[in-house]
Every structure is written in structure tokens, then in C-alpha cells.
Backbone of each chain as ProteinMPNN parsed JSONL, in Angstrom:
{"seq_chain_A": "EVQLVESGGGLVHPGGSLRLSCAASGFTFSTYWMGWVRQAPGKGLEWVANIKPDGSDEFYVDSVKGRFTISRDNARNSLYLQMNSLRGEDTAVYYCVGSLAYWGRGSLVTVSS", "coords_chain_A": {"N_chain_A": [[6.19, -2.354, -44.083], [5.74, -3.768, -40.914], [6.047, -7.173, -40.119], [5.345, -10.122, -38.325], [5.443, -13.5, -38.391], [4.255, -16.403, -37.186], [4.935, -19.935, -37.001], [4.612, -23.547, -36.87], [3.089, -24.507, -34.784], [0.619, -26.754, -33.283], [-0.956, -29.974, -32.626], [0.155, -31.93, -29.954], [1.337, -34.73, -28.074], [1.338, -35.161, -24.477], [4.521, -34.725, -22.968], [5.819, -34.586, -25.347], [7.507, -32.784, -28.071], [7.861, -29.55, -29.654], [8.716, -27.135, -32.126], [8.573, -23.77, -32.403], [8.558, -21.224, -34.872], [9.374, -17.905, -35.937], [9.034, -15.588, -38.378], [10.438, -12.588, -39.258], [9.932, -9.301, -40.607], [10.344, -6.044, -42.14], [11.485, -4.44, -40.201], [14.519, -3.65, -38.396], [15.654, -6.395, -37.471], [17.855, -7.45, -36.048], [18.509, -5.59, -34.135], [16.635, -5.534, -32.181], [15.303, -6.611, -29.052], [13.646, -9.721, -28.575], [10.719, -11.75, -28.005], [8.577, -14.347, -26.575], [5.178, -14.678, -25.947], [2.43, -16.116, -24.26], [-0.983, -17.295, -24.327], [-3.309, -18.942, -22.648], [-6.357, -20.77, -23.348], [-9.097, -18.649, -22.938], [-7.824, -17.246, -20.919], [-5.445, -14.925, -19.344], [-2.561, -12.961, -20.454], [0.75, -14.272, -20.643], [4.129, -13.753, -20.126], [6.618, -15.558, -21.629], [9.342, -15.992, -22.483], [12.353, -14.189, -23.284], [14.877, -12.672, -25.4], [18.03, -11.185, -25.903], [19.122, -8.649, -28.326], [21.534, -9.512, -29.606], [21.521, -12.139, -28.999], [22.817, -12.923, -26.715], [21.839, -13.284, -24.146], [19.246, -14.955, -22.354], [15.937, -15.203, -21.028], [13.553, -16.689, -18.854], [10.228, -17.583, -17.871], [9.474, -19.098, -14.738], [7.979, -21.482, -14.941], [8.645, -22.712, -17.333], [11.329, -23.06, -17.42], [14.232, -24.911, -18.182], [12.833, -26.57, -19.861], [11.963, -25.19, -22.147], [13.532, -23.442, -24.857], [14.672, -20.428, -26.052], [15.733, -18.925, -29.069], [17.597, -17.249, -31.678], [18.136, -16.255, -35.097], [19.857, -13.978, -36.541], [20.743, -13.524, -39.1], [18.847, -14.698, -40.652], [16.614, -13.33, -39.893], [14.923, -14.424, -37.913], [13.13, -15.937, -35.21], [12.993, -18.357, -32.602], [11.351, -20.97, -30.711], [12.045, -23.612, -28.875], [10.325, -26.266, -27.603], [10.175, -28.587, -25.141], [9.286, -31.647, -23.373], [6.49, -31.23, -23.063], [3.467, -30.127, -21.487], [0.013, -30.366, -20.396], [-0.75, -27.882, -19.431], [0.694, -26.165, -20.97], [-0.736, -25.646, -23.176], [-1.815, -23.244, -25.414], [-2.171, -20.114, -27.196], [0.635, -18.964, -28.837], [2.474, -16.085, -29.036], [4.711, -14.276, -31.055], [6.882, -11.661, -30.274], [8.151, -8.428, -30.855], [10.245, -6.187, -29.362], [8.102, -4.034, -27.7], [6.054, -3.306, -29.321], [5.567, -4.784, -31.652], [3.766, -7.49, -32.79], [3.026, -10.882, -33.599], [0.397, -12.87, -35.182], [-0.077, -15.114, -33.806], [0.299, -18.581, -32.788], [-1.251, -21.641, -32.379], [-0.774, -23.954, -29.85], [-1.471, -27.142, -28.834], [-1.605, -29.367, -26.244], [-2.254, -32.565, -25.711], [-3.572, -35.819, -25.05]], "CA_chain_A": [[5.236, -2.817, -43.078], [6.27, -4.772, -39.996], [5.314, -8.44, -40.039], [5.863, -11.26, -37.576], [4.608, -14.623, -38.781], [4.6, -17.618, -36.455], [4.606, -21.237, -37.587], [5.112, -24.684, -36.11], [2.155, -24.972, -33.763], [-0.179, -27.931, -33.613], [-1.331, -30.899, -31.557], [1.26, -32.789, -29.529], [1.052, -35.492, -26.858], [2.133, -34.794, -23.29], [5.889, -35.227, -23.022], [6.368, -34.374, -26.68], [8.253, -31.564, -28.382], [7.512, -28.732, -30.807], [9.56, -25.963, -32.325], [7.914, -22.635, -33.034], [9.398, -20.283, -35.6], [8.778, -16.598, -36.195], [9.734, -14.882, -39.449], [10.268, -11.149, -39.079], [10.261, -8.432, -41.732], [9.879, -4.669, -42.026], [12.24, -3.686, -39.206], [15.891, -4.146, -38.256], [15.481, -7.478, -36.499], [19.059, -7.698, -35.241], [18.669, -4.561, -33.106], [15.493, -5.605, -31.26], [15.089, -7.812, -28.25], [12.476, -10.457, -29.039], [10.172, -12.623, -26.976], [7.374, -15.154, -26.784], [4.106, -14.493, -24.972], [1.384, -17.093, -24.529], [-2.305, -17.056, -23.763], [-4.121, -20.152, -22.564], [-7.745, -20.498, -23.735], [-9.914, -17.904, -21.984], [-7.001, -16.697, -19.831], [-4.673, -13.725, -19.618], [-1.276, -13.055, -21.143], [1.907, -14.671, -19.837], [5.414, -13.615, -20.82], [7.284, -16.855, -21.509], [10.791, -15.913, -22.643], [12.855, -13.154, -24.174], [16.276, -12.821, -25.777], [18.646, -9.919, -26.276], [19.319, -8.51, -29.783], [22.643, -10.308, -30.139], [21.349, -13.518, -28.558], [23.775, -13.23, -25.645], [21.165, -13.599, -22.888], [17.868, -15.417, -22.478], [15.235, -15.186, -19.754], [12.389, -17.558, -18.929], [9.341, -17.701, -16.723], [9.878, -20.289, -13.98], [7.231, -22.687, -15.314], [9.18, -23.342, -18.543], [12.788, -23.187, -17.309], [14.72, -26.273, -18.34], [12.041, -27.284, -20.877], [11.875, -24.354, -23.349], [14.729, -22.684, -25.221], [14.477, -19.382, -27.055], [16.948, -18.642, -29.837], [17.359, -16.389, -32.831], [19.107, -16.249, -36.186], [19.752, -12.616, -37.073], [20.981, -13.56, -40.547], [17.591, -15.13, -41.279], [15.507, -12.558, -39.305], [14.023, -15.439, -37.369], [13.101, -16.246, -33.781], [12.547, -19.726, -32.4], [11.092, -21.453, -29.359], [12.058, -25.07, -28.78], [9.52, -26.649, -26.437], [10.306, -30.008, -24.827], [8.549, -32.127, -22.19], [5.275, -30.415, -23.029], [2.415, -30.479, -20.527], [-1.294, -29.822, -20.732], [-0.822, -26.453, -19.085], [1.382, -25.38, -21.995], [-1.696, -25.372, -24.248], [-2.014, -21.8, -25.513], [-1.706, -19.408, -28.392], [1.958, -18.41, -28.604], [2.729, -14.9, -29.847], [6.065, -13.742, -31.236], [6.825, -10.229, -29.952], [9.352, -7.649, -31.089], [10.2, -5.057, -28.438], [6.747, -4.068, -27.135], [5.061, -2.851, -30.285], [5.349, -5.679, -32.796], [3.202, -8.782, -32.4], [2.482, -11.763, -34.605], [-1.002, -13.227, -34.996], [-0.148, -16.224, -32.86], [0.294, -19.971, -33.243], [-1.88, -22.447, -31.336], [-0.15, -25.209, -29.419], [-2.393, -27.933, -28.026], [-0.956, -30.539, -25.666], [-3.345, -33.442, -25.295], [-3.453, -37.211, -25.482]], "C_chain_A": [[5.875, -3.918, -42.228], [5.395, -6.023, -40.012], [6.081, -9.425, -39.177], [4.914, -12.415, -37.843], [5.097, -15.891, -38.087], [4.206, -18.861, -37.237], [5.114, -22.326, -36.654], [4.199, -25.184, -35.009], [1.396, -26.208, -34.212], [-0.5, -28.741, -32.384], [-0.159, -31.813, -31.241], [0.839, -33.519, -28.261], [1.852, -34.982, -25.68], [3.488, -35.484, -23.316], [6.567, -35.015, -24.353], [7.057, -33.036, -26.839], [7.664, -30.864, -29.605], [8.523, -27.618, -30.908], [8.752, -24.901, -33.057], [8.957, -21.767, -33.724], [8.632, -18.984, -35.801], [9.642, -15.894, -37.241], [9.405, -13.4, -39.356], [10.64, -10.394, -40.351], [9.759, -7.033, -41.44], [10.536, -3.851, -40.936], [13.614, -4.341, -39.064], [15.932, -5.16, -37.124], [16.665, -7.592, -35.535], [19.274, -6.677, -34.142], [17.569, -4.603, -32.049], [15.598, -6.813, -30.345], [13.762, -8.42, -28.692], [11.978, -11.371, -27.928], [9.005, -13.458, -27.456], [6.424, -14.928, -25.608], [3.039, -15.526, -25.287], [0.09, -16.73, -23.818], [-3.095, -18.354, -23.815], [-5.577, -19.804, -22.891], [-8.535, -19.81, -22.63], [-9.149, -17.249, -20.845], [-6.249, -15.451, -20.271], [-3.355, -14.02, -20.316], [-0.181, -13.459, -20.167], [3.18, -14.521, -20.675], [6.217, -14.886, -20.57], [8.803, -16.725, -21.522], [11.151, -14.707, -23.477], [14.363, -13.301, -24.342], [16.8, -11.475, -26.254], [18.893, -9.846, -27.791], [20.427, -9.389, -30.346], [22.585, -11.767, -29.698], [22.187, -13.91, -27.364], [23.101, -13.639, -24.342], [19.715, -13.979, -23.144], [17.244, -15.431, -21.086], [13.929, -15.946, -19.914], [11.521, -17.423, -17.683], [9.651, -19.039, -16.041], [9.228, -21.566, -14.499], [7.781, -23.382, -16.562], [10.702, -23.529, -18.48], [13.21, -24.654, -17.384], [13.969, -27.08, -19.387], [12.009, -26.52, -22.206], [13.206, -23.654, -23.579], [14.385, -21.692, -26.317], [15.804, -19.162, -27.773], [16.582, -17.767, -31.022], [18.463, -16.565, -33.854], [18.974, -14.897, -36.861], [20.001, -12.582, -38.59], [19.714, -13.937, -41.313], [16.377, -14.358, -40.771], [14.449, -13.473, -38.696], [14.225, -15.66, -35.882], [12.518, -17.65, -33.635], [12.207, -19.97, -30.927], [11.021, -22.978, -29.422], [11.359, -25.462, -27.485], [9.591, -28.157, -26.261], [9.485, -30.355, -23.592], [7.247, -31.36, -21.999], [4.216, -31.014, -22.11], [1.099, -29.873, -20.974], [-1.399, -28.336, -20.473], [-0.024, -25.565, -20.025], [0.466, -25.077, -23.175], [-2.042, -23.888, -24.266], [-1.769, -21.338, -26.945], [-0.38, -18.744, -28.02], [2.197, -17.264, -29.59], [4.223, -14.599, -29.879], [5.973, -12.227, -31.054], [8.172, -9.588, -30.199], [9.294, -6.358, -30.279], [8.829, -5.097, -27.759], [5.681, -3.898, -28.207], [4.688, -3.855, -31.362], [4.921, -7.061, -32.318], [2.796, -9.58, -33.636], [1.019, -12.064, -34.308], [-1.177, -14.436, -34.087], [-0.198, -17.585, -33.517], [-0.227, -20.835, -32.096], [-1.106, -23.731, -31.101], [-1.135, -25.923, -28.494], [-1.673, -29.192, -27.555], [-2.051, -31.431, -25.085], [-3.096, -34.849, -25.8], [-4.683, -37.64, -26.274]], "O_chain_A": [[6.467, -4.864, -42.747], [4.169, -5.944, -39.929], [7.302, -9.548, -39.28], [3.72, -12.324, -37.557], [6.192, -16.387, -38.355], [3.265, -18.842, -38.031], [5.931, -22.076, -35.769], [4.503, -26.187, -34.364], [1.509, -26.652, -35.355], [-0.346, -28.28, -31.253], [0.447, -32.398, -32.139], [0.068, -32.986, -27.463], [2.935, -34.426, -25.861], [3.594, -36.667, -23.642], [7.771, -35.24, -24.479], [7.18, -32.259, -25.893], [7.055, -31.494, -30.47], [9.115, -27.203, -29.912], [8.306, -25.109, -34.185], [10.075, -21.596, -33.238], [7.401, -18.969, -35.83], [10.825, -15.638, -37.017], [8.238, -13.008, -39.373], [11.547, -10.794, -41.08], [8.871, -6.84, -40.609], [10.19, -2.684, -40.751], [13.84, -5.448, -39.554], [16.209, -4.822, -35.973], [16.477, -7.808, -34.337], [20.142, -6.871, -33.291], [17.571, -3.794, -31.12], [15.938, -7.909, -30.791], [12.861, -7.705, -29.131], [12.73, -11.723, -27.019], [8.513, -13.304, -28.574], [6.818, -14.981, -24.443], [2.765, -15.79, -26.458], [0.074, -15.97, -22.85], [-3.498, -18.809, -24.886], [-5.984, -18.655, -22.725], [-8.632, -20.325, -21.516], [-9.759, -16.748, -19.9], [-6.388, -14.982, -21.401], [-3.07, -15.15, -20.712], [-0.183, -13.043, -19.008], [3.297, -15.075, -21.768], [6.466, -15.248, -19.42], [9.479, -17.289, -20.662], [10.349, -14.247, -24.29], [15.035, -13.957, -23.546], [16.094, -10.722, -26.925], [18.876, -10.876, -28.465], [20.287, -9.95, -31.433], [23.495, -12.543, -29.99], [22.271, -15.09, -27.022], [23.735, -14.283, -23.506], [19.047, -13.42, -24.013], [17.934, -15.644, -20.089], [13.275, -15.872, -20.955], [12.021, -17.179, -16.584], [10.045, -19.998, -16.704], [9.858, -22.624, -14.497], [7.423, -24.529, -16.828], [11.292, -24.098, -19.398], [12.622, -25.519, -16.736], [14.414, -28.163, -19.766], [12.027, -27.134, -23.273], [13.917, -23.316, -22.633], [13.874, -22.064, -27.373], [16.869, -19.208, -27.156], [15.406, -17.57, -31.329], [19.578, -16.97, -33.525], [18.069, -14.693, -37.67], [19.506, -11.687, -39.275], [19.53, -13.548, -42.466], [15.245, -14.663, -41.147], [13.251, -13.316, -38.931], [15.341, -15.581, -35.367], [11.674, -18.077, -34.422], [12.698, -19.283, -30.031], [10.068, -23.552, -29.949], [11.759, -25.036, -26.401], [9.13, -28.915, -27.114], [9.044, -29.471, -22.858], [6.944, -30.897, -20.899], [4.089, -32.231, -21.978], [1.068, -28.981, -21.821], [-2.064, -27.615, -21.216], [-0.058, -24.341, -19.897], [0.847, -24.332, -24.078], [-2.504, -23.337, -23.267], [-1.237, -22.071, -27.779], [-0.289, -18.048, -27.009], [2.132, -17.445, -30.806], [4.906, -14.663, -28.856], [5.087, -11.585, -31.618], [9.21, -10.123, -29.809], [8.404, -5.532, -30.482], [8.442, -6.161, -27.275], [4.534, -4.303, -28.018], [3.596, -3.779, -31.925], [5.623, -7.713, -31.545], [2.283, -9.019, -34.604], [0.464, -11.585, -33.32], [-2.286, -14.745, -33.653], [-0.67, -17.735, -34.644], [0.288, -20.772, -30.98], [-0.823, -24.489, -32.029], [-1.575, -25.361, -27.49], [-1.193, -29.985, -28.365], [-2.689, -31.085, -24.091], [-2.483, -35.045, -26.849], [-4.762, -38.784, -26.721]]}, "seq_chain_B": "EIVLTQSPGTLSLSPGERATLSCRASQSVGSNVAWFQQTPGQAPRLLIYGASSRATGIPDRFSGSGSGTDFTLTISRLEPEDFAVYYCLQYGTSLKTFGQGTKVDVK", "coords_chain_B": {"N_chain_B": [[10.206, -12.39, -8.654], [8.295, -9.861, -10.13], [5.066, -8.938, -9.278], [2.112, -7.933, -10.83], [-0.861, -6.279, -10.095], [-4.039, -5.808, -11.232], [-6.839, -3.598, -11.185], [-10.27, -2.484, -11.513], [-11.462, -5.947, -11.807], [-13.445, -6.157, -13.725], [-14.974, -3.563, -15.566], [-17.82, -1.827, -15.948], [-19.253, 0.234, -18.194], [-20.693, 3.019, -20.027], [-20.769, 4.055, -23.508], [-18.93, 7.044, -24.142], [-18.431, 7.618, -21.517], [-15.932, 7.988, -18.892], [-13.07, 5.997, -18.353], [-11.171, 4.472, -15.834], [-8.38, 2.699, -15.107], [-6.467, 0.597, -13.017], [-3.137, -0.362, -12.029], [-1.009, -2.093, -10.021], [2.245, -2.583, -8.786], [4.302, -5.095, -7.224], [6.769, -4.331, -6.355], [8.994, -1.537, -6.869], [9.041, -0.422, -10.245], [10.006, 1.678, -11.591], [9.45, 3.702, -14.36], [8.816, 1.784, -16.11], [6.491, 0.598, -17.472], [3.941, -0.696, -19.512], [0.909, -0.506, -21.415], [-1.626, -2.532, -22.825], [-4.138, -3.271, -25.265], [-6.616, -5.68, -25.878], [-8.719, -7.249, -28.129], [-11.331, -9.686, -28.81], [-9.992, -12.614, -30.288], [-7.843, -11.332, -31.404], [-4.399, -10.202, -31.578], [-2.643, -8.655, -28.846], [-2.499, -5.038, -28.6], [-0.196, -2.437, -28.47], [-0.615, 0.314, -26.383], [0.379, 2.28, -24.554], [3.629, 3.162, -23.441], [6.538, 3.34, -21.293], [5.138, 4.249, -19.135], [3.642, 6.603, -19.674], [3.769, 7.436, -22.331], [2.254, 7.659, -25.456], [1.785, 5.097, -27.865], [2.602, 4.782, -31.374], [0.066, 6.058, -33.444], [-1.996, 5.829, -31.615], [-5.021, 7.028, -30.266], [-5.583, 10.249, -28.677], [-7.319, 10.101, -26.569], [-6.573, 8.109, -24.918], [-4.587, 7.816, -22.076], [-1.729, 7.551, -19.946], [-0.416, 7.217, -16.616], [1.696, 7.564, -13.693], [4.267, 6.095, -11.555], [6.941, 4.15, -10.151], [5.271, 2.14, -8.131], [2.559, 2.382, -8.647], [0.162, 2.706, -11.156], [-1.822, 4.119, -13.799], [-4.272, 3.787, -16.3], [-6.112, 5.799, -18.381], [-9.098, 6.297, -20.12], [-10.518, 8.768, -21.803], [-13.039, 9.326, -23.006], [-15.17, 6.872, -23.738], [-15.187, 5.042, -26.703], [-17.078, 2.997, -29.013], [-15.335, 0.984, -29.985], [-13.537, 0.685, -27.95], [-14.227, -1.099, -26.011], [-13.012, -3.766, -24.457], [-10.312, -5.961, -23.386], [-7.823, -4.968, -21.106], [-4.379, -4.895, -20.457], [-1.699, -4.458, -18.181], [1.874, -4.245, -18.274], [5.026, -4.934, -16.904], [8.346, -3.985, -17.579], [10.71, -3.684, -16.334], [12.49, -5.478, -15.308], [14.585, -8.357, -16.05], [12.963, -10.503, -16.955], [9.806, -10.002, -18.188], [6.55, -9.161, -16.83], [3.001, -9.597, -16.82], [-0.042, -7.97, -15.773], [-3.221, -9.288, -14.596], [-5.303, -8.46, -16.111], [-7.966, -6.201, -17.082], [-11.315, -6.116, -17.821], [-13.226, -4.129, -19.908], [-16.473, -3.514, -20.247], [-19.748, -3.144, -21.836], [-22.147, -1.256, -20.222]], "CA_chain_B": [[9.333, -11.997, -9.754], [7.414, -8.727, -9.823], [3.66, -9.246, -9.515], [1.262, -6.784, -11.133], [-2.26, -6.505, -9.739], [-4.903, -4.841, -11.904], [-8.183, -3.444, -10.64], [-11.036, -3.662, -11.099], [-11.425, -7.034, -12.757], [-14.36, -5.761, -14.791], [-15.463, -2.198, -15.473], [-19.007, -1.713, -16.799], [-19.463, 1.647, -18.476], [-21.414, 3.338, -21.261], [-20.001, 4.886, -24.444], [-18.847, 8.445, -23.766], [-17.963, 7.735, -20.133], [-14.499, 7.941, -18.617], [-12.63, 4.744, -17.745], [-9.922, 4.573, -15.085], [-7.896, 1.359, -14.8], [-5.318, 0.661, -12.115], [-2.148, -1.434, -12.059], [-0.093, -1.918, -8.89], [3.37, -3.514, -8.804], [4.722, -5.573, -5.904], [7.941, -3.524, -6.017], [9.14, -0.446, -7.833], [9.492, -0.704, -11.609], [10.289, 2.973, -12.214], [8.408, 4.04, -15.33], [8.866, 0.708, -17.097], [5.173, -0.023, -17.574], [3.221, -0.529, -20.763], [-0.489, -0.927, -21.423], [-2.061, -3.163, -24.057], [-5.553, -3.52, -25.475], [-6.85, -6.892, -26.65], [-10.096, -7.592, -28.488], [-11.432, -11.141, -29.037], [-9.398, -13.192, -31.482], [-6.765, -10.495, -31.92], [-3.2, -10.025, -30.771], [-2.634, -7.398, -28.092], [-2.014, -3.835, -29.266], [0.462, -1.521, -27.54], [-1.219, 1.641, -26.246], [1.205, 3.18, -23.757], [4.891, 2.648, -22.934], [7.185, 4.317, -20.419], [4.07, 4.667, -18.212], [2.801, 7.726, -20.096], [3.955, 7.795, -23.742], [1.357, 6.938, -26.366], [2.404, 4.44, -29.004], [2.252, 5.341, -32.682], [-1.292, 5.851, -33.938], [-2.98, 5.674, -30.534], [-5.755, 8.286, -30.07], [-5.21, 10.958, -27.443], [-8.238, 9.824, -25.451], [-5.852, 7.178, -24.05], [-3.447, 8.403, -21.39], [-1.178, 6.764, -18.853], [0.293, 7.975, -15.599], [2.223, 6.801, -12.575], [5.671, 5.682, -11.492], [7.203, 3.373, -8.949], [4.431, 0.947, -7.988], [1.148, 2.64, -8.954], [-0.007, 3.172, -12.513], [-3.213, 4.286, -14.206], [-4.64, 4.022, -17.697], [-7.378, 6.526, -18.458], [-9.72, 6.509, -21.426], [-11.298, 9.956, -21.426], [-14.426, 9.141, -23.454], [-15.183, 5.564, -24.363], [-15.76, 4.815, -28.024], [-17.531, 1.59, -29.105], [-14.221, 0.066, -30.227], [-12.667, 0.614, -26.767], [-14.671, -2.152, -25.106], [-11.958, -4.761, -24.683], [-9.536, -6.287, -22.186], [-6.604, -4.174, -21.018], [-3.329, -5.49, -19.637], [-0.451, -3.744, -17.951], [3.088, -5.061, -18.362], [6.25, -4.286, -16.42], [9.542, -4.46, -18.28], [11.85, -3.153, -15.588], [13.382, -6.579, -14.953], [14.98, -9.17, -17.202], [11.753, -11.162, -17.44], [8.647, -9.122, -18.051], [5.351, -9.798, -16.293], [1.723, -8.947, -17.079], [-1.158, -8.048, -14.856], [-4.202, -10.308, -14.962], [-6.238, -7.867, -17.062], [-9.238, -5.559, -16.725], [-12.261, -6.123, -18.928], [-14.133, -2.984, -19.981], [-17.623, -3.948, -21.037], [-20.839, -2.187, -21.989], [-23.128, -1.278, -19.141]], "C_chain_B": [[8.424, -10.859, -9.292], [5.984, -9.094, -10.219], [2.91, -7.94, -9.762], [-0.184, -7.146, -10.831], [-3.112, -5.413, -10.359], [-6.267, -4.787, -11.215], [-8.92, -2.356, -11.419], [-10.882, -4.802, -12.098], [-12.291, -6.75, -13.971], [-14.866, -4.363, -14.503], [-16.629, -2.07, -16.462], [-19.378, -0.246, -16.958], [-20.235, 1.807, -19.779], [-20.513, 4.122, -22.205], [-20.068, 6.352, -24.024], [-18.371, 8.656, -22.334], [-16.452, 7.621, -20.049], [-14.171, 6.626, -17.919], [-11.281, 4.964, -17.06], [-9.514, 3.189, -14.607], [-6.619, 1.487, -13.99], [-4.427, -0.564, -12.254], [-1.157, -1.15, -10.941], [0.982, -3.002, -8.931], [3.812, -3.87, -7.399], [6.028, -4.931, -5.435], [8.145, -2.514, -7.133], [9.665, -0.924, -9.188], [9.825, 0.596, -12.34], [9.132, 3.396, -13.103], [8.298, 2.97, -16.404], [7.564, -0.094, -17.148], [4.559, 0.313, -18.918], [1.79, -1.001, -20.566], [-0.847, -1.455, -22.814], [-3.578, -3.311, -24.061], [-5.689, -4.816, -26.279], [-8.349, -7.087, -26.875], [-10.14, -9.064, -28.866], [-10.825, -11.583, -30.364], [-8.24, -12.419, -32.061], [-5.55, -10.529, -31.009], [-3.316, -8.731, -29.976], [-2.047, -6.258, -28.922], [-1.412, -2.914, -28.212], [-0.23, -0.17, -27.563], [-0.24, 2.654, -25.675], [2.507, 2.459, -23.391], [5.552, 3.731, -22.098], [6.188, 4.977, -19.481], [3.134, 5.729, -18.784], [2.939, 8.125, -21.562], [3.019, 6.972, -24.621], [2.144, 6.321, -27.509], [1.908, 5.077, -30.306], [0.812, 5.01, -33.062], [-2.358, 5.706, -32.881], [-3.678, 7.014, -30.288], [-5.45, 8.929, -28.721], [-6.246, 10.825, -26.328], [-7.632, 8.794, -24.481], [-4.684, 7.917, -23.401], [-3.016, 7.502, -20.239], [-0.445, 7.648, -17.875], [0.823, 7.022, -14.535], [3.702, 6.546, -12.676], [5.869, 4.911, -10.197], [6.352, 2.117, -8.9], [2.98, 1.144, -8.42], [0.986, 3.328, -10.295], [-1.485, 3.202, -12.882], [-3.29, 4.457, -15.713], [-6.007, 4.684, -17.679], [-7.824, 6.608, -19.91], [-10.743, 7.607, -21.21], [-12.769, 9.838, -21.81], [-14.468, 7.849, -24.257], [-15.893, 5.581, -25.716], [-16.174, 3.333, -28.11], [-16.383, 0.591, -29.269], [-13.297, -0.083, -29.013], [-13.079, -0.476, -25.789], [-13.85, -3.4, -25.418], [-11.345, -5.127, -23.335], [-8.212, -5.521, -22.245], [-5.633, -4.822, -20.032], [-2.212, -4.486, -19.412], [0.7, -4.749, -17.97], [4.22, -4.277, -17.733], [7.433, -4.874, -17.17], [10.792, -3.872, -17.634], [12.848, -4.207, -15.153], [13.636, -7.438, -16.184], [13.809, -9.935, -17.8], [10.547, -10.275, -17.158], [7.461, -9.889, -17.49], [4.127, -8.932, -16.572], [0.864, -8.935, -15.827], [-2.19, -9.029, -15.383], [-5.283, -9.772, -15.9], [-7.453, -7.231, -16.417], [-10.123, -5.565, -17.964], [-13.155, -4.902, -18.821], [-15.296, -3.402, -20.857], [-18.752, -2.919, -20.976], [-21.859, -2.36, -20.878], [-24.542, -1.405, -19.689]], "O_chain_B": [[7.861, -10.902, -8.198], [5.728, -9.507, -11.35], [3.05, -6.974, -9.013], [-0.674, -8.191, -11.258], [-2.937, -4.232, -10.056], [-6.776, -5.798, -10.729], [-8.3, -1.421, -11.926], [-10.235, -4.632, -13.131], [-11.918, -7.062, -15.102], [-15.151, -4.012, -13.359], [-16.437, -2.191, -17.672], [-19.763, 0.426, -16.001], [-20.408, 0.851, -20.535], [-19.583, 4.789, -21.751], [-21.116, 6.843, -23.605], [-17.954, 9.757, -21.977], [-15.784, 7.214, -21.0], [-14.887, 6.19, -17.018], [-10.369, 5.561, -17.632], [-10.212, 2.574, -13.8], [-5.794, 2.367, -14.239], [-4.898, -1.661, -12.557], [-0.534, -0.088, -10.913], [0.679, -4.185, -9.089], [3.713, -3.052, -6.484], [6.355, -4.983, -4.25], [7.546, -2.621, -8.204], [10.601, -1.719, -9.266], [9.915, 0.614, -13.567], [7.982, 3.445, -12.665], [7.754, 3.215, -17.481], [7.547, -1.3, -16.901], [4.642, 1.443, -19.399], [1.497, -1.791, -19.669], [-0.431, -0.905, -23.834], [-4.212, -3.456, -23.016], [-4.961, -5.026, -27.249], [-9.138, -7.088, -25.93], [-9.109, -9.643, -29.208], [-11.104, -11.009, -31.417], [-7.7, -12.798, -33.101], [-5.654, -10.843, -29.824], [-4.015, -7.808, -30.394], [-1.224, -6.469, -29.813], [-2.035, -2.641, -27.187], [-0.414, 0.425, -28.625], [-0.048, 3.737, -26.228], [2.485, 1.272, -23.066], [5.178, 4.901, -22.179], [6.369, 6.126, -19.079], [1.957, 5.763, -18.427], [2.282, 9.07, -21.997], [2.993, 5.743, -24.54], [3.057, 6.941, -28.055], [0.921, 5.812, -30.319], [0.388, 3.856, -33.013], [-3.522, 5.479, -33.213], [-3.007, 8.033, -30.119], [-5.105, 8.249, -27.754], [-6.06, 11.386, -25.248], [-8.119, 8.628, -23.362], [-3.89, 8.562, -24.086], [-3.825, 6.791, -19.644], [0.086, 8.696, -18.243], [0.456, 5.848, -14.48], [4.32, 6.746, -13.722], [5.066, 5.009, -9.268], [6.675, 1.127, -9.557], [2.242, 0.167, -8.547], [1.576, 4.377, -10.552], [-2.291, 2.431, -12.362], [-2.49, 5.169, -16.32], [-6.941, 4.194, -17.044], [-7.046, 6.939, -20.804], [-11.733, 7.402, -20.508], [-13.647, 10.207, -21.03], [-13.87, 7.753, -25.329], [-17.02, 6.058, -25.853], [-15.663, 2.509, -27.352], [-16.452, -0.523, -28.75], [-12.371, -0.892, -29.043], [-12.354, -0.751, -24.833], [-13.974, -4.002, -26.484], [-11.796, -4.669, -22.285], [-7.57, -5.44, -23.292], [-6.009, -5.237, -18.935], [-1.823, -3.756, -20.324], [0.515, -5.939, -17.716], [4.368, -3.083, -17.995], [7.523, -6.085, -17.373], [11.791, -3.602, -18.3], [13.936, -3.876, -14.681], [12.992, -7.273, -17.22], [13.675, -10.008, -19.022], [10.313, -9.859, -16.023], [7.365, -11.107, -17.645], [4.2, -7.703, -16.563], [1.018, -9.774, -14.94], [-2.051, -9.543, -16.493], [-6.088, -10.542, -16.423], [-7.912, -7.655, -15.356], [-9.728, -5.079, -19.024], [-13.769, -4.66, -17.782], [-15.137, -3.619, -22.059], [-18.722, -1.971, -20.191], [-22.363, -3.455, -20.631], [-25.502, -1.44, -18.919]]}, "name": "protein", "num_of_chains": 2, "seq": "EVQLVESGGGLVHPGGSLRLSCAASGFTFSTYWMGWVRQAPGKGLEWVANIKPDGSDEFYVDSVKGRFTISRDNARNSLYLQMNSLRGEDTAVYYCVGSLAYWGRGSLVTVSSEIVLTQSPGTLSLSPGERATLSCRASQSVGSNVAWFQQTPGQAPRLLIYGASSRATGIPDRFSGSGSGTDFTLTISRLEPEDFAVYYCLQYGTSLKTFGQGTKVDVK"}
């Protein structure tokens, strides 16, 4: 059974940092591109970042460029999202996504003073 | 950035009726479009990829069509569990983008 389990969310002050992790199992992680999608409260889906299977290339939505970094550890079947200089508009549920079909249950990040 | 525009914003229908949802891209994305269903409190579920291929386990009342810039998701006969929000996604470029969603609710 495929599982993606996010962790690391929580409450952070504006300007602060958080690191999200995603533990993958049930599929060959190292052969899949992976990504992070977020959903602000009551809003639609936004693709935030994705990374190639071997980690050689990363892509980001403009609103997080220079602040967020996606990375992966294929030996640990894990995906990460380092989030710096957080803003109120980054408040959302963050989903770990494998290819198009595999989704985690999400991790809530709240940026507030 | 490729912008996807979904219409209508809300579709009010009764169980058993046919639902037709539209997704238009600001430039050609070939057949690199997927459709997702999301119910409250749940992660999105992949329905269609490659514009017209059903994902594993998806009932055949769901079908997708289109290429280039215009895409359609059709639900032939709405079941109670189909009332949800539907999103299209383009993955023809390095960074993927979603449409804003269409809510299918009970008339």
C-alpha cells in the first residue's frame, strides 16, 4: 500500500522557518518526481514546488522562490520542504505528492503572530 | 506561467444528471492535463490523466476529453458521492498549475 506521511507543520511567527518532511512507502520512491501542493483555508489548490527523481532539478511557484527549498533523500525515501521567511499568506495545508496519483493527508502550517 | 480557467464556478445538479466541466489553458499543453476530485477534509484524488485516461479504480462514469487548450471532464450520471470540488491541472511545463476549481453541488 502506498503511503505518504507529512510531518513538521505547526504554528510559526512571520519571518520564521519550518521544515516539512514526507515519508514515502509502498512504491519505488527514487523513480518518481515528487512535489508539494498547498491549500489555504477555504481556497483552491496551488502547486508549490517539484523535484526530479534524482534530485537534479527543482521548480518553484514565483511566490516562494528564494524562500522555500525542496529536496529529497532517496536512500531514506523522504521528501522535504524547507520554508524560510514565512508570511501570513503561506498559511495552508501542505500536501506531499508523488507523481500525480499519490497524495499525503497534509500538514497544516499556520503563520501568525 | 500557464493559467488554467475552469468553468462554471459552481454547477448545481441533481443525482442522476450529467455534469460537464470545462478547463481552458492560456496556451497549449498538449494532452498533459489531469483532473482531481476533492471532498471536504480530504486530499485530492486523481481521476483522469493524459486528458482522457482514467486513473486506477475510477468508475467509468468519469471521462475526460480535449487537447491543446480546451479540456472537458464529464460525469455521465451523478452519484451522491460525486458532489465535490473538481480541479484541473496542467503538467506540460516544469512547474504545474491548477485551475481554480468547479464545485458540483446538489440542486
